[in-house]
N, C-alpha and C positions, 0 to 999 in steps of 0.2 A: 462098572457095577457099583451098587450102593448097598450097604448092610449096616445094621444097628445092633447095639447091645445095651442093657441097662442093669445096674446093680445099685439101687437107690441108696444114697442120694446122688450117685454118679451115673452118667450115661456117655456113650461113645457112638460115633458114626464114621464109617469108612467110605471113601469115594475113590475107586480105583480106575486109573487110566491104563495105558499100556506099560509104561516104565516108571510110573509114579503113583504112590498111594497117599492120599490125604486122610488124616485121622483127626476129627474134631471131638473135643471133650467138653463136658459140662458138669456142673454140680450145684447143689443148693448152697447158698452163701454160708450157712453155719458150718458146712463140711470143709470150707476153705480155711477155717481157723486152725493154725498149726500145720497146714499143708506145705511140705517142702517141694513137692513136684510129683512127677509120674515116672515110674520105671517102665521100660518097654522091653518085651521079649518077643522074638520072632522065630518062626520055623518055616522053612521052605519045603513044600511037599511033605514028605514023611520024616524029614530030619528032626533032630532034637531042637527044642527051644533054646535060644541064646539071647542074652542081654545085648541090646544095641549100644553103640558108641555115643557118648555125650560130648557136646562141643564146649561145655563149660565145667568148671570145678569149683569146689569150696576153697576159699583162700586159706582157711585154718587147716585144711587137710593137705592141699597141694599149693603152697605159696608160689612155686615157680614151675609151671607146667612145661612138659617136654613136648614141643610142637612136632618133633620128628618121630619119636618112638613111643610117646605116651599113649596108653590105651585106657581111657577113662570111661567106665560103663555106667548105664543109667540106674543100676541098683544102688550105687553109692553116690552118684552125681545125677540126680533125676532131672528130667526135662521140666523147666519152669515156664510152661506155656499151655494154653488150652487148644492149640493147633500145632500139629506135628506132621511131618511128611517124610516118607521113605522114597528117596530118589534112586535107589539102587535095584528096584524091582525089575524082573524080566517079564516080557509079554506072555499072555496065555499060561499063567502059572498059579498054582495054589499056594497061599500063604496063611499062616495062622499068627495073629498078633494077640498078645496079652498085655494089658495096661494095668498097672497096680499103683494106687495112691501111696505116697511115701510121707510118713510123719517122723517125729523124733527130732534129732539134732544132726548137724553136719558130721560130727564124729561118731554118732550112733544112730544112723537112719533106720526107721522101722517100716517094713512093707506091710500094708494093710491088705492081705490076701483075701479077706472076707468080702472086700468090695472090688475084686478083680473083674475087669471087663475083657471079654473075648470076642474077637472079630475074625471070622473065616472069610478070606478074600480070594477071589479069582480075578487076576488082572485081565484086561481086555486083549483080544487078538489084535495084531497090527492090521490085519486084513481079514474081514469076516465075510468076504464075497460080495458085499455091497459097497463098503467104503474101506479103503486102506489109508491109514494116517501114520506119518512118521515125523517126529520132531528130532532135529539134531541136538547136540549138547548145548550149543548157543551160549556157552560160558567159557570163552577162551582165556579168561582170567578167573581162576577159581582155586580154592584150597585143594580140591580133589586132584586137579591137574598138577598143581605145585607139589603135592605130596607124591603123586604117582610118577611124574616125569621130570621133577626138579626144574620146572619152568623152561624146559627145552623148547626152542623155537624149531618147529618142523621144517625140514629142508624141502625144496621143490620135489626132489626124488621121493621123499617119504610121503608127501601129500598126493603124489601121482600114483602111489602104490596102494591099491585097494586092500592089500593084505597087511599093510604096515600097522603096528600097534597104535601109533598116534592117530592115524586116519580112522581106524575102527572106533577108537574111544570118542573122538570128536564127532564123527558122523552119527554114531548112535543108531545105526540102521537106516538112515536116510539115503546115503549113497548106495548101499546094497540094494535097497528097494527100487531105486530108479534104474540101476543097471539091470536088475532082474526083470523089470518091466520091458526094457529094450531087448535084452538078450533072449527073453522068452518068446519073441515074435517068431511065428511059424511061417512056412513057405506060402500057405494060403492066406496069410495076413498081410496087412500094410500099415505103415506109420505115416502120420502127418503131424509135423511139429511146427511150433511158432515160438521163437526164442529171442530174447533180448541180448543177454551176455552169454557167449558160447565159446568158452576158452578152456574148459577142464578136460585134460587129455583122456581120462578113463571114459567119460561120456562121449567125447568125440570119436574115440576108437570104437566104442560100442556101435555107434551109428555107421561108421565106416565099414565095420565087419558085416553088418546087415546089408548095406548097399552092395558090397563085393560078393555077398552070397546070393544076390539076385532078388532080395526082398524089395518090394515097392515102397520106397522111402522118398518123401519130399519134405524139404525143410525151408520154412520162411525164416530168414536170419536178418537181424539188424545190421545194416550197412553203417557201422560206426565210423566217425570221422578219423579216429586214431588208427583204424585198421587192425585193431587187436583181434577181432573175430576172424577176419580173413587170414591173418598171420597164423593164428592157432590152428585153424582148419587145414591150412597148407602143411603145417608142421606135423599134424596128425595123419596126413596122407589122404585127406578127402579131395576128390576130384571136383573142383569148383565149376567146371564146364560140362560135366557129365549130363547127358540127357537120356531119357527112357521114353520110347515111342514119341519122340519129338518134343517132349516136355522136360524142362530143366529140373534136376534134382534139387539144386540150390536156388531159391528165389530170394533176391535181396529186397529187404524192406527199407525204402529210402525216404518215405514221405514225412512221418512225424519225427521230431527230435528224439522222442522216447517211445518206441514200440515195445512196451514193457511186459508183454506176455511171456509166459514160460509154461506152455502146455504141450502135451504129446497125446495125439489121438491114435487109438488102435482100432483097425478095421478087420473084419472077417470078410474077405473078398471086397465087396463094395459097401458092406453094412458096418457102420460104426458101432463099436461095442463098449469101449471104455475110454476114459481120459485121465491122464496124469496132469495135475495142476498144483496150485499153491504159490508160495512166495519165493521158492528157491531158484536163484539164477544158476545156470550151469557153469559155475566157476569154483575154484578152490575155496574162496571165502564163503560162497553160497552154501556149500556142503559142510565146511569144517570150521568156519569162523562165526559170523553173525548168526543169531537165532533165526531158524527157518522151519517151514513145514512143507512136506510133500503130501498131497491129498489125491488119492486114486479113487475114481468113481466108476463102479461097474454098472452102468445104466445106459441102455441103448438110446433112450430119449435124450439124455444129457449129452452123450457123445455125438448124437446127430446135430444137436444145437451147436456144439463146438465145431463140427465139420462145416456147417453153414457159415459160421463166423470165419473159419480158416479160408473157405472159398472166397469170401469177400476180400480178405486181406491178400490173397494170392495174386490179385491183379495190381498190387502195390498202389491202391487208390489214394487220391488226395483227400483232404479233410471232408469236403462236402459229400462226395460219393460214399466214403466210408461211413459217415454219420447217417446217411439215408439208408444204406444197407443194414446197419446195426438197428436202426429204428424199426425196421420190418420184422427182425427176428428177436429183438430184445426190448419190448415195450416197457413202460413204467409199470412196476408191479403193484398189485392191490395191497392194502395195509396188512391183511392176513394172507400170507402166501400158503399154497398147498403143501402138505407134508410130503407127498410123492408126485412127481419126482422133484428134486431140488430145482429152484428157480435160477436160471442163468442170467447174469447181468454183464453185458459187454460194452466196451468203449472203443472209439470215441462216440459221445452222445451229443445231441443238439444242445442240451443244457446240463447243468450240474444238479438237476432236481433230485437225483438220488441222495444228495446230502440231506435234503428235506426228509426223505424216506427214513434214512438212518437216524436222524435226529428225532423223528416222531416215534421210532421204536424205543429210543432211549427214554423219551417222555412216558411211553407206555409201560416201561418196566416197573415191577412192584417189589422185587426182592434183591436184585444185584445187577450191576453192569461191570463187565470186564472188557477193556478196550486197549489195543496196541496202536501206537502212532509213532512211526519211525521218525517223522519230522515234527511238524506243528499240529496242534489240535484245530480242526476246521472251526471257523467262527460259528457255524450252525450248531455245533455240539456244545458250545460253552454254556448256554442257558440250561439245557436238560442235565448236564453234568454238574453245574454249580448250584442249581436250585436246592434249597433246603428241603431234604427229603429224609424220611425215616428208614433208610437202608443204605448199604455201602456201595460206593462206586470206586472202581480202580482203573487207573490209567498208567500204562507202561510205555515209556518213550525211549528213544535212542539218546537224546541229549536232555540236559536240565530244562525245566520250563523257561520260556522267554519271560521278559518282564511283564508283558501284557497277560500271558497265561497265568503267571503267578498271582497277579492282581485279581484276575477273574476267577481263578479256580481254587485258591487256597484259603477261602473264607469259611468253608464247611469242613469240620473234622471227619465227616462221613465220606469225604472224597479224598482218596489217597493217591499220590503220584510217585512213581518209581522210575528211575532212568539208569542207563548204562554207566558203569563205573568200575574202577580197579580198586581193590582194598588198599587204603593207605597211600594213594597217589592222586595227583591232579595233573590234568593234561588238556590240551585243546587240539582240534583238527584244523589245519590250514592247508588249503589246496590238496586235500586228500591225503595229507601226511600227518602223523602223530608228532606234535612238537611241544616244546616247553613242558616236558614231563618232569615232575619233581615229587619227591616224597613229602607227605604231610608231616610237618614238624611235630615232635612229641606225640606220635601216634600211640594211643593207649593199648592197641592190640598186639604190638610187637612181641609182647611176652608170651603170647599163647597162640598166635596165628602166623602162618608162613607168609613169606613175601609172595605177592602175585605179580605176574607180568603178562602183558598181551602177547599172543603168539604171532602177531604180525603188526607191521607199522604203517601200512598204506591201505587206502580204501576210502569210500564215502560213508559206509555204515560199518561200525565195529561191533555193535552189541545187539540191537533190536531191529530185525528186518521183516518180521511177521506182520501181516495185515489182517486182523480179524476182530470181530465184535461179538460178544456174548451177551445176550439179553435173558435174564432170569435163568441162568444155567442150572440152578438147583431145583427148578420146577419139573413137573412131568411133561411140560410142553415148551422146551427151551428153543431159542433161536440162535443159530450160529451163522455168521456172515464171514466168509473166508475166501481169499484169492490173492491176486497180484496188486490190486489197486490200493493206494495210500490214503483213501478217504479224503480226497482233496478235489478242488475245482479242476485243476489241471489234469489230474488222473482221469477225470470223467469226460472232459471236453476236448482234450488234446492227445492224450496217450492212447495206445492200444492196450486194453486191460480186460481182465475177466474176473468175475466174482461169482460165488455160489451162496444162495440163501437157503439154509437147511433148517427146516422146522420139525420139532417134535421127536428128535432122535437123542435120547438121553445118553446112549453110548458115545456118540460123537461129542456131545457137550461135556461128558466126564473126561474124555481124553484131552480136549482143549482146555478145560478148566484146571486140571491137575498140572498141565504144562505151564499154563499162565501163572498159577500159584508158585511153581518152582522158580520161574525166572523173576517174577515180581519180588518175591522175598529174598532171592539171591542178591538182587541189586538194591533193594530197599535198605537192607542192613548196611551195605557199603556206602550208600548215599548218606545215611544218618551218621555213621561213624566218621566219614570224611568231613562232613559239614561241621560236626561238633569239634573235631580236632583242628580244623582250619580256623575256627572262631576263638580258639583258646588264646587267652592273653599271654604276652611274653612273661616267662618265668612261672606261669601257673602250671601246677602239676596235673598230669592226665588223670582222669577218673579211673579207678581200678575197675576192671571188667571181670567179675566173678559171679557165681551163683549167690543169690541172697541167702543168708544163713537162717532165715525164718520165713514166715508166710507173707512178708510185705510185697512180694512179687504179684500176689493175687489181687491186690487192692484195685488196680486199674481195670480189672475184669468185672468189677461189680459197681463201677460208677454209672449211675443212671444215664443212658443215652451216650455214654462214652464210646470211642471207637472200638476198643478192645472188648467192651461189654457187648456191643452190637455184633462184633465178629464171633464171639462165643455163642451168641444166640442164633445167628443167621442160618446155621446148619440144621437147626432143630425146629424152626418155625414153619408152620404150614404155609405153602406158597399158593394161596387162593384168595382173590383172583390173581391171575398172572397177566402178562403183557397182552395176550390174545383178547381178553375181555375189554381192555382199553382200546386196542387197535380197531375193534369192530365199530367203534364210534366215529372213526375218521372217514372223511370224504375220500373216495377212491380215485378222484381225478388228479392228474398230474399238476402240481402247483406251477404257477408262472413266477419265475425268478426275475428280479429286477435286472435290467440291462447293465452291463459293465460300462464304466466311464472310459471309452476307448480313446478320446482325445488326450486325457490325462496320461493314459498308459503310453500312447504314442509319443507324447512330449517327454516322458521319463526315458523312453528308449532313445529318443533323439539326443537328450542330454547325456545319457550314458555313452552313446556312440561318439559324441563330441569330445569326450575326455580321452578317448583312445587315439592313437596315431593311425592315419589312413594311408593309402597308397594311390598314386596317380595311375592312369591307364598304362603308362609306359613302365610302371613298376618302381618309379622313384618315390622315395619317402617324402611326404610333405608334412608341414606342421599341422597339428590338430586344430580344428576350428576354434576351440576354446583359447588356444595360445594366440591365434590370429586376432581374436577378439580383444585379448588382453593387450597385444601389441598395438592394435588400432586405438584402443582406449588410451594407452600411454602416449601415443603420438598426438592424439587429439588434445590430451592434457597439456603436452609441451607446446603445441600450436596455440592453445588458448593462453598459456602463460606469456608466450612471445607476443601475441596480439595485445594482451593486457599491458605488457611493458611498452610496446610500440605506441599504444594509445596514450599511455601516461606521458611518454616522451613528447608525443604530439601536442598533448594538452599543455605541457610545460613550455614547449617552444611557442605555442600559440599565445600562451599567457605572457611570455617574455616579449613576443613580438607586439602584442597588444599594448603592454606597458611601454614599449619603445615608441609605438605610434602615438600613444597618449602624451608621452614626454615630448615628442617632436611637435605635436600640435600645440602643446602648452608653450613651448619655446617660440614657435612661430607667432602665436598670439601675443606673447609677451613682447617680442621684438616689434611686432606691428604696433602695439600700444605705445611702446617706447618711441618708435619712429613718429607716430602720430603726435605724441606729446612734444617731441622735439620740434616737429614742424609747427605746432601751435605756438610754442615758445618763440620760435624764430619769427613767425608772423607778428606776434605781439611786439617783439623788439623793433621790428621794421616800422610798425605803425607809430610807436613811441618816438622813433628817430625822425620820422616825417613831421610829427607835431612840433618837435623842437626846432626844426628848420623853419 
C-alpha cells in the first residue's frame, strides 16, 4: 500500500510491502538549514508510540558506542537520510509512524513537533487469494543475525527442523508457505511438480507424506550427475520406483544440463487451480541462505499453462521437441502484455529473443528500473541501463561487476550497482567453496558494528539468487517480471525455465520493490565500506563513522541532478507517461537475433577438451592432445637441430674434400709442368751435344 502526509515544508510517503515499509521524506531546501535529521516513532496496532533505534551516534555524545548492549534512539540520534525503511514489520498489520524533524545541536537536540508527519500504514497480506509472495531473509551475514545469534552456524539438524529458531528467522515465512501449500493438498486434489535441486528434507518429507496418503503426486526431477537428488530422496524415504495406474511417480529429467524449474501445480481433480513458482530451489540454501522468492498464483488459466508445460517436459524431450512444444504454448509476447492473467514465458525457446523484449521494456521505462542479476548482466541490457537518462536505475548482483560491466555501466551516477558482501571481509569463491577469506585491514566500523560471518561455506550462490525485473514500480501501471530464469541467452535457449510477466498490480510491485530496497541497501553499504577500507593507504587512519554534528549531511540531497537528489525526488514525482506509453510504439513482431558463431564456439570447446586428460576405450589414461603436440613439436625441433648439424658437417666435409681435390689437381698440374720442363731441357741438351759432335 501507499500513503502520504504533508506538513509544509516537509512531506512523507510510505510504501508498504509484507515485511518491509519504505518511508521517503522531502523538504524545501531552506528547511534543511540546521537540520540534524529525523526522529522516528512507531506504534503497532493500538500499542503506544516508541522511538525507533538509531544505527549511528554523535561522537561528542557517545565517543565509544556499545555494539552489544547499546540502545541509541532516534530522538537523540536522528536518522540523517531522506529515505528510511522498517524491515521488522509483520504482514497484514496496522502501524502508525510519526516522523519529526530534529534541529539544535548534538548535545541539545530539539524536536520540531509543529512539522510532525504521520503515516498510517497497513502492511500487505502475504497471500491475498490472487498472489502469495514470500521473500526469505536473504542476508546470511547481517548485524541482526550477529546480534541475535552471535554468528552461530546452523547445524544440519537445526536447518532440517522447521520449528528451529534459526530456521524460522532465516526463512522469514518462505519455508512455512511452501510446506503449507504442499501439506494443504486434499484427497480430491493432485500435485504436479518440476524441480531442479531437490534435497531439503522438510520438503521431501512433505511430498512423501502426500504420496503415502494416496494423493496423486507426480514429480519431474533433475537427474543430476552427482546423484545428490537421488540420494536425498532415498534418505527421505521416497520410493523412486513407485507407480500409480502404470505411471511413474518420479520422472527423471535427463536431457538439458540445467532443467532449472522449481514449480508445483495444484489441481482439483483434473482441473489446474494454482501454481507455486519463483526462484527458490528446494534446498537448505534455497530457503535459508541466498535471497529467494516464492510466488504463488491462484489463477486457473496460469495453472493450466504450467500444466501444459509440465506435460511437455514429462516425456523428457530433447532440445528440438521441447522447443517446438514450448513455441506452441508460449509465443513471443506483445510489447504491452495484458493485465489479466499474467503472461507465462517458458524455456527452452528457439532463440533468446526475450532478451530483446526485456531490453525494450527497460528502454520504455520513465521513472525507475530495479533489476537482479545473479551472474552477469546480459549484453542486451547494457545500453538501456547505461544510457544517460534522467531517472534512477538499480542493479543488484551476486558478485562485483566484471571489468567489462564496470567499464560499460559505471559512467552514469543515476545507475547504481550493489553486490553481495560481508561487512569488513574480503573473499572469493573457488569451485563452490568460500576461500581466501580475510578481514579488511583498519576497518573503520569495528568500533560500532558487530563482526559478520556467513552461515555456510559452500555453494554456487551465497547472496543474490532472485531473478526479477521491475519497470516503473512507483507508477500506477508497473511491470514485474519474475521467475526462475537468469535473464541470459543460455537460460532461454538451453535450460528448462519459467517466468511470469505481471502488469498493473501495484500490490505486487510494492512487495517486490520494498524487498529489493532492503537487499540493495543492505549490500550497498557493505560494498562501499569494504572498498573504501581496502583502498586505504598503509598507516592512514580510518575515517570516523558517526552522525554529522550539523546539517552538512543534507548537502548531497540538494545537488542538482545528483544521485541522492534524484532519489529524494523520485518518490514524489508524477509518473506520467510511463513505460506503457512508450511500449505502444514498438513493433509487435519477434525480432530476428543474429546467429551465433558456432565454429568459434566448437573450436573453443575442442581447445578446452584438449587441455584435459582423456581415457582410451580400455580405460587406460593417455596423454592429452596438447601434451602430444608439445612433445611432437619438441621432437621436430631436435630433429631439425640434428639435420642442421648434419648438413653443416656435410658442407664442411665437402668443402674439405673440395680443397683436397683442388690441391691434388694443382700438384698434378705442377708435376706435369715440371716433367714437361725437364723433358724440354733434356731435349735441348741432347741437341747441343749432337752439334758439338
